[in-house]
C-alpha positions as CSV (number, residue, x, y, z in Angstrom):
1,M,0.0,0.0,0.0
2,S,1.2,3.5,-0.9
3,S,0.2,6.7,0.9
4,Q,0.4,10.4,0.2
5,Y,-0.8,13.5,2.1
6,Y,-2.6,16.2,0.1
7,R,-4.3,19.4,1.4
8,G,-5.1,17.9,4.8
9,Y,-6.1,14.5,3.6
10,K,-4.3,11.1,3.7
11,I,-4.6,9.0,0.6
12,D,-4.0,5.3,0.8
13,V,-3.7,3.3,-2.5
14,S,-3.4,-0.4,-3.0
15,C,-3.2,-2.2,-6.4
16,M,-4.9,-5.5,-7.2
17,K,-3.9,-8.0,-9.9
18,N,-6.5,-9.9,-11.8
19,E,-5.6,-12.1,-14.8
20,G,-2.4,-10.2,-15.6
21,R,-4.0,-6.7,-15.4
22,Y,-4.4,-4.3,-12.5
23,G,-6.9,-2.2,-10.7
24,Y,-6.8,0.0,-7.6
25,R,-8.5,0.6,-4.3
26,V,-8.2,4.1,-2.9
27,R,-9.2,5.4,0.6
28,I,-9.2,9.1,1.4
29,A,-9.4,10.3,5.0
30,G,-9.4,13.8,6.3
31,M,-6.7,14.4,8.9
32,A,-8.8,17.1,10.7
33,G,-12.2,16.5,12.1
34,S,-14.4,13.5,12.0
35,M,-15.5,13.2,8.4
36,A,-16.1,9.7,7.1
37,P,-13.4,8.3,4.8
38,H,-14.2,8.2,1.1
39,A,-13.3,5.0,-0.8
40,C,-13.3,4.0,-4.5
41,D,-12.3,0.9,-6.5
42,S,-11.4,0.7,-10.2
43,E,-12.2,-2.2,-12.4
44,A,-9.7,-5.0,-11.5
45,H,-8.5,-5.3,-15.2
46,E,-8.3,-1.7,-16.2
47,F,-4.5,-1.1,-16.2
48,A,-1.6,-2.9,-17.8
49,N,0.7,-2.6,-14.8
50,S,0.6,-1.6,-11.1
51,S,2.4,1.7,-11.5
52,K,-0.3,2.9,-14.0
53,A,-3.0,1.8,-11.6
54,A,-1.4,3.7,-8.7
55,D,-0.9,6.8,-10.8
56,A,-4.6,6.8,-11.8
57,A,-5.6,6.2,-8.2
58,F,-3.6,9.2,-6.9
59,Y,-4.9,11.3,-9.8
60,Y,-8.5,10.4,-8.9
61,A,-7.9,11.1,-5.2
62,R,-6.3,14.5,-5.8
63,A,-9.2,15.5,-8.1
64,W,-11.8,14.3,-5.5
65,I,-10.0,16.3,-2.8
66,D,-9.9,19.4,-5.0
67,S,-13.7,19.2,-5.2
68,H,-14.1,18.6,-1.4
69,P,-11.7,21.2,0.1
70,L,-11.1,21.4,3.8
71,P,-11.1,24.8,5.5
72,W,-7.9,26.8,6.1
73,P,-5.0,25.9,6.9
74,F,-5.5,22.9,4.5
75,A,-7.2,24.8,1.7
76,A,-5.2,25.7,-1.5
77,P,-3.5,29.1,-1.5
78,P,-5.4,31.8,-3.4
């Protein structure tokens, strides 16, 4: 499992292999407050390798976070 921190959220990504192809599972949790974590899975056969699956998972997570910003000091600078 790989993790990143982005704008006050922690992103956990794991890749799954199915018949030679890969998918991802992503979990996004806010580090401040008591919001429920957000989770999403891709199709298990969507990517040719695990690094492409992980890149797509982190891209998805950052886009989701950008549309669900936390208040300052975690918000993006103006």
